C-alpha positions in Angstrom: 9.2 27.9 20.6 6.9 27.5 17.6 4.3 24.9 17.4 3.2 23.5 14.1 0.4 21.1 13.2 0.1 18.5 10.5 -3.3 17.3 9.4 -4.4 14.9 6.7 -7.7 14.2 5.2 -8.9 10.9 3.9 -12.1 9.5 2.7 -14.0 6.7 4.4 -16.2 4.4 2.3 -18.5 1.9 4.0 -18.6 -0.6 1.2 -16.7 -1.4 -2.0 -19.8 -0.4 -4.0 -19.2 3.2 -2.9 -15.8 3.2 -4.7 -15.2 4.1 -8.3 -15.0 1.2 -10.6 -11.3 1.7 -11.0 -10.7 1.7 -7.2 -13.0 -1.3 -6.6 -11.1 -3.3 -9.3 -7.8 -2.4 -7.7 -9.0 -3.4 -4.2 -10.3 -6.7 -5.6 -6.9 -7.3 -7.2 -5.3 -6.7 -3.7 -7.7 -9.2 -2.2 -6.9 -11.8 -4.9 -3.2 -11.3 -4.1 -3.8 -12.5 -0.6 -3.8 -16.0 -2.0 -0.2 -15.5 -3.0 0.9 -14.7 0.5 3.5 -17.0 2.1 2.9 -16.5 5.8 3.2 -19.8 7.6 4.6 -18.3 10.8 2.3 -15.4 11.5 -0.6 -16.4 9.3 -1.0 -12.7 8.7 -1.6 -12.3 4.9 -1.2 -9.0 3.1 -2.1 -8.3 -0.5 -1.3 -5.2 -2.4 -2.1 -4.1 -5.9 -0.8 -1.2 -7.9 -2.5 0.6 -10.7 -0.2 2.1 -13.3 -0.8 5.1 -15.6 -0.8 2.7 -18.5 -3.7 0.8 -17.0 -1.7 -2.2 -15.9 -2.3 -3.7 -12.4 0.6 -5.3 -10.6 0.1 -7.2 -7.4 2.2 -8.5 -4.6 1.8 -10.5 -1.4 3.9 -10.7 1.7 6.6 -13.4 1.8 7.7 -14.6 5.2 10.9 -16.2 6.2 11.8 -18.1 9.4 14.4 -15.4 9.9 11.8 -12.6 10.3 14.0 -9.6 9.3 14.3 -11.2 5.9 10.5 -11.1 5.2 9.2 -9.1 2.3 6.1 -6.9 2.7 3.4 -7.1 0.0 3.7 -3.4 -0.8 7.4 -3.7 -1.4 6.9 -6.9 -3.5 4.4 -5.0 -5.7 6.5 -1.9 -6.1 9.7 -3.9 -6.9 7.7 -5.8 -9.6 6.6 -2.4 -11.0 10.2 -1.2 -11.0 11.4 -4.3 -12.8 8.5 -4.6 -15.3 7.5 -1.0 -15.9 10.4 1.1 -14.8 9.2 4.4 -16.5 5.5 4.1 -15.8 3.9 6.2 -13.1 2.1 4.5 -10.2 -1.3 6.1 -9.7 -2.8 4.1 -6.9 -2.1 1.3 -4.4 -4.7 -0.9 -2.6 -3.7 -2.9 0.4 -5.7 -5.5 2.4 -5.0 -8.0 5.1 -6.4 -11.1 6.7 -5.5 -13.5 9.4 -6.7 -16.8 10.9 -6.4 -15.5 14.4 -9.1 -12.7 14.4 -11.4 -10.8 12.1 -9.8 -7.6 10.8 -12.7 -5.2 10.4 -10.7 -2.0 10.0 -7.9 -0.9 7.6 -4.4 -1.9 8.5 -1.9 0.7 7.2 1.6 -0.2 5.8 4.5 -0.6 8.2 7.0 2.2 8.5 9.4 0.6 6.0 6.7 0.3 3.4 5.6 3.9 4.0 9.2 5.0 3.3 9.3 2.9 0.1 6.0 4.4 -1.1 7.3 7.9 -0.5 10.5 7.1 -2.3 8.5 5.9 -5.3 6.6 9.2 -5.2 9.9 11.1 -5.2 11.1 9.0 -8.2 7.9 10.0 -10.0 8.8 13.7 -9.5 6.3 14.0 -6.7 3.3 12.5 -8.5 1.2 11.2 -5.5 0.2 7.6 -5.1 -3.4 7.3 -3.8 -3.6 4.7 -1.1 -6.7 2.5 -0.6 -6.8 0.4 2.6 -9.2 -2.2 3.9 -9.2 -5.1 6.4 -11.0 -8.3 5.6 -14.2 -6.3 5.6 -15.5 -3.0 7.0 -14.7 0.5 6.1 -12.3 1.4 3.3 -9.9 4.4 3.7 -8.6 6.3 0.8 -5.7 8.7 1.2 -4.4 11.1 -1.4 -0.7 10.3 -1.1 1.9 8.1 0.5 3.0 11.3 2.2 -0.2 11.3 4.2 1.1 8.1 5.8 4.5 9.5 6.4 4.6 13.3 6.5 8.2 13.4 7.7 9.6 11.0 5.2 13.4 10.8 4.7 14.4 11.6 1.2 17.5 12.1 -1.0 17.6 15.8 -0.3 19.1 15.0 3.1 22.0 13.3 1.5 23.1 16.5 -0.3 
């Protein structure tokens, strides 16, 4: 047997003022996207904003459906909008934030497994150019990861399909 270990590193910021101007603007865009959330069932709102290499910011919010498996996550809404509007432009960063009426969320909530896979697939489509990930709850610490692969180190990719 051989044992291997995977480690990731990420930065923790205690306030938005500690972020670069670019990162702070992106996080604010994700917070603004929360208002676009359609989440009448869970009341769990997610906002995402994506910064492109051309400077454009594209946002998305979760869109629920009474048939839960048909819901759309904010991250996927934002990345689908990028693919439709800017198909050949590299995604540099994504900021994600959440809020709910049920409790205060004072720590970052990371994307679901499906969104992690979609983010990694986008990195693959960009020839491996990483997408920095910025996460924050309603308030509290902000996490910044170097890549979507940090969220899903064993991502499934097209190489498995031969």
